[in-house]
C-alpha positions, 0 to 999 in steps of 0.5 A: 489588446497590446501584447508586450514582453511582460504580458507574454511572460505573465501568460506563459507563467500562468500556463505553467501554473495551470497546466499541472492542475488541469492535467491532474483534474483530467486524470482524476475524472478519468480515474473516477470513470475507470473506478466506477467501471470496475465497481459495476463489473465486479459488484464491489467497492473500489479503493485505491492507494497509489504511492509513487516517487513523483516529480512536480513539473513547476519546481522540479523537486521529488517527493516520496509517498508512503503509508501514513496516518492520513491514508489510514483515516481515509481507507478506514472511513471508506471501509466503514462506509461500505455495507457489510454485504458489499465486497471491497477491491483495494488496488495497492501500489506502495513501498510501505510506511508506518507500521501503526498506519499499516496495521490499522488499515489491515485490521479494518480490512480483516474486519469487513464481513464481505470478501476483500480482494487486494490487487497488486499491479506492481508491488506492495512492500513492507506495510503494503504486504501487511495490508495484503495479509488481511485480505481474503484474496491477493491478485498479482501480476506475473511480475508483481511483488510482495515483501518482508514485514520485518520492522526497521529501526532507524533505517536498519533491519530490527533482525540485523540489530538483534543478530549483531547484539547476539554475535558477541559477549554482552560485555562487549555490546555498547549501551546504545546497541543494547537499547536498539536491540531491546526496541528491535525485539519489541518491534519484531514481536509486535509486528509478528503478533499483529500479523498473526491476528489479522491472518488467523480468521482465514488461516490455521493459527500454527500456519499463521504463526509460521508465516509471520515468523518467516516474514519478520525473521530478517532472512531476506533484505527488507526490499526482497521481492517475493514473487507470486510463486514464492508467496503462494508457497508460503501459504498466501491466497494468491491469484495470478492474473490481473484484470485488464480494467485494473491495469488500465486504471494504473495508467491513469496515475502518471508519475510526473504528476502529483496524485492523491495517495488514496481514492474512492468514490461515494458508495453506489448501491447496486440498485442505482447502477446503470448498464 
């Protein structure tokens, strides 16, 4: 077979196209094995939601992932397909996302009868923290982070918009600022009410209300890192010490390769498990 410059270029271009696909497939198979290992060891159903700032190697553009309605649909379907008596482990790594999607997932977590454990290897901010609030146990690493759940309006903290309105006489506040403050009041009240709703089955209502008020008050910036110690002091059910199997699983989500945000395997009843 004769090779000319055009053939070499075509083969090179074909390899460039197929390499990310093949690499992604290999990592997907390894993740499936790692997830099944965790399930067999813990007797649970494992669901992962991993959001990363990713760079695609072919065209070199970045894409940021956040909690969206598709994530909610996938996770809710997985939770509903899990038998009531089977515990669920959720491995969560996310900067947050849509409030409505985060709240849907949180309500599904809270509604599952068996124990739900959320593992936070690195961070679960904003909507990720809202999801964690619904769990029976939050397992964090020594340097893992949660964050405030104060809503953001047009990229600005709702609490800051309200504070700006209240800092001056009403006649000096523009109509636009008043509208934004009104939306901020409603958004904050809604998130606070939802947080209390998902926490009260496992926490006294007065404590849940105090915690929800703290996390939505805007006393911190939205990217403030709540350490395991601070989260424990706030009353959250924190356990420090991630299983090595979860840490190993995270290495199978390499940031240069685009990954699916949500992953889980078909439910494997304990009776069919080998080893």
